[in-house]
BATIBA-843589 format. One record per residue: z, y, x of N, C-alpha, C in turn; residue in three letters. Coordinates in steps of 0.2 Angstrom, whole numbers, plus 5000, padded with zeros to 4 digits. Layout:
N
ZYXZYXZYXALA/...
***
This chain:
175
506246665603506446705599506146695592MET/506346635588505946625582506246675577PRO/505846675571506046725566506046795568MET/506246835563506246905565506846925570LEU/506746955575507246975579507747025576PRO/508347025578508847075574508647145573PRO/508247175578508047245577507547245572GLU/507247195570506647195564506947175558LEU/507647155557507947135551508247195548GLU/507847225543508147285540508647275535GLY/508847325531509447315526509247265520PRO/508647255519508447215513508547255507GLY/508347315508508347365502507647395501LYS/507447415495506847445494506847515497THR/506247535499506247605502506447655497ILE/506447645490506747685485507447705486ALA/507847655489508547665490508847685497PHE/508347675502508547695508507947715512GLU/507947765516507447785520507247745526SER/506647725526506447675532506147715538PRO/506147775538505847815543506047795550ASP/506747795552506947785558506847715560ALA/506947665555506747595556506047585558PHE/505547615555504847605556504747635563LEU/504947695564504847735571505047685577PHE/505647665576505947625582505447555583LYS/505347525577505047455578504247465579ASN/503947515576503247525577503047525584ARG/503447555588503247565596503447495599ALA/503947465597504147405600503747345598ARG/503447345592503047285590502347315587TYR/501947335592501247365590500747315586PRO/500947255587500447205583500647195576ASP/501147225574501447225567501247285563LEU/500847275558500547335554501147365551ASP/501147435551501747475548501947455541PRO/501447435537501647415530501947345530ASP/501847305535502147235536502947255538PHE/503047295543503647315545504047345539ILE/503747385535504147415529504247355524LEU/503747325522503847275516504247215518GLN/504047185524504347125526505047135530ILE/504947175535505547175539506147225536CYS/505947275533506447325530506647295524PHE/506247275519506447255512506647185511GLU/506247135515506347065513506447025519HIS/506847045524506847005530507046925529PRO/507546925525507846855525507346805521ARG/507046835516506546785512505946765517ARG/505746815521505246805526505446745531PHE/506046755534506346705539506446635536ASN/506546635529506646575526505946545525ASP/505446585524504746555523504446535529LEU/504446575534504146565541504646565546LEU/505046515547505646515552505446515559PRO/504746495561504546495568504046555569ARG/504046605565503746665566504046695572PHE/503646725577503846755583503546825583ASN/503946875583503646945583503346965589ALA/503446925594503146935601502546905602CYS/502446845598501846805599501346815593LEU/501546825587501146835581500946905579HIS/500446905575500246975573500346975565MET/500347035563500247055556499747105555ALA/499147095554498547135555498247155548ARG/498047215547497747235541496947225542ARG/496747185536496047175536495747195529ILE/495047185529494747205522494447135520ARG/494547125513494247065510493947095503GLN/493647055500493347075493493947055488THR/493947095482494347075477494247005475ALA/493646985474493446915472493746865477GLY/493746885484494046835489494746825487TRP/495146885486495846885484495946835478VAL/495546855473495646815467495546735468TYR/495046725472494946645473495346615478ASP/495646645483496046615488496746625489ASN/497046675486497746695487498146665481VAL/498646625483499046585478499746595480ARG/500246575476500946585477501246515477TYR/501946515477502346455478502046405473ASP/502046345475501846285471501046295470ASP/500746325474500046345473499846375467ASN/500246415464500146445457499646505458GLN/499246515453498746575453499246625452GLU/499146685455499546745454499346785448VAL/499646755442499446785436500046805432ASP/500646795435501246805431501446875429PHE/501046925431501246995429500647015424TRP/500246975422499746995417499947025411PHE/500547005408500747035402501047105403ASP/501347115409501647175411501047225412HIS/500547205415499947245416499647265409PHE/499547215405499247225398499647275394ASP/500347265395500747315391500747385393SER/500647395400500547465402499947485400GLN/499447445400498747475399498647485391LEU/498947445387498847455380499347515377SER/499847525380500347575378500147645380SER/499747645386499647715389500147735393GLY/500747695394501247715398501047715406ARG/501247765409501047765416501647775421ARG/502147735419502847745423502947695429ASP/502447655431502547615436501947635442TYR/502247655448501847675453501247635455GLU/501347565455500847515457500247515452ILE/500447515446499947515440499547585440PHE/499847635441499547705441499047705447ASN/499247685453498747685459498147635457GLN/498347575455497747535454497347545448MET/497547575443497147605438496647655440ILE/496947705444496547765446496047745452LYS/496247705456495847695462495547625463HIS/495847575459495547505459495847465465GLY/496347495468496647465474497447485474GLU/497747435477498547445478498647505483TRP/499247535482499447585486499647565494PRO/499847505494499947475501499747395500PHE/499547365505499247305505499747245504PRO/499547195500500047135500499947095507PRO/500447055508500447015514500346945513VAL/499846915517499646845516499746805522ILE/499646745522499646695528499246635526VAL/498746615530498346555529498846495529GLU/498746455524499246395523499246355529ALA/498746335532498846285538499146315544ALA/499046385545499446415550500146425548PHE/500346435542501046445539501346375540ALA/501046325540501346255541501646255548ALA/501246285553501446275560502046325561THR/502146365557502746415557503346395553LEU/503246325550503846295547503846315539GLY/503346335537503346345529503346285526ALA/503646285520503746225516503046205513PRO/503046135511502346115509502146145502ALA/502646175499502446205492502146275492SER/501946295498501646365498500946365495ILE/500646425494499946425491499446405496GLY/498846385493498346365498497646385494ASN/497146415498497146415505497546475509PRO/497746525505498146575507498746585503TYR/499346595506499946605503500146675502HIS/500346705497500546775496501246775498LEU/501446815503502146825505502446875501ILE/502046935500502346995497501847025493GLU/501947045487501447085483501247045476GLY/501747015473501546985467501247025461THR/501547085461501347135456500647155457HIS/500547175464499847195466499247145465ARG/499447085467498847035467498747015460VAL/499347005456499246995449498847045445SER/499047105446498647165443497947165445TYR/497747155451497047155453496647095450LEU/496947035450496646975446496546995439ARG/497047025436496947045428496347105428ARG/496347145432495847195432495147165433MET/495047115437494447085438494247055431ILE/494747015428494646985422494347035416GLN/494647095416494547135411493947185413LEU/493647175419493047215421493247285423GLY/493847295425494047355428493947365435LEU/493847315439493647305446493147255447VAL/492647265451492147215452492447165458SER/492247105458492347055463492147085470ARG/491647125470491447145477491847205480GLU/492247235476492647285478493047265485LYS/493047315490493347295496494147325495SER/494547275497495247295497495647275504VAL/496147305505496547295511497047235510SER/497147195515497747145514498047145521VAL/498647125522498947115529499047035529ILE/498747015535498746945536499146925542GLU/499646875542500046855547499546805551VAL/499446815557499046775561499346755568VAL/499046715572499246695579499146755583GLN/
***
């Protein structure tokens, strides 16, 4: 059963547009090795993109577990497509910070607490390759979901708003 099984393929809509409660309840019990935030972010909101990225992922064999890392570890190790550093939301962060606007939930949470409201999802590049990922993924870890969050954290480190030693949660797809 490669890729996400049909019952784990949500509507591809953000939770702001459709309630995920029943979807999460049904699948949390069926797939206890998948973190609830993985089920929401990946399975409910972005199942097709995930299947395209990791076509040999098997929800019965693999896990998505929540771990703690330092902000500095995320800064140094997590990359995006074509091994890009995740800095493409710096201007958005700077604009929110300089304007005093607080109209974006992710920004508000991160400024107030120095951590995201829900963890980004990553996968180690060598493991991702065994799951059929393209060669263009980030290395040593590829960011599957959470570009705003990781970009904001990187910018906060650069601006001295968060220390590299701060402990943060991430969800890692593993064997």
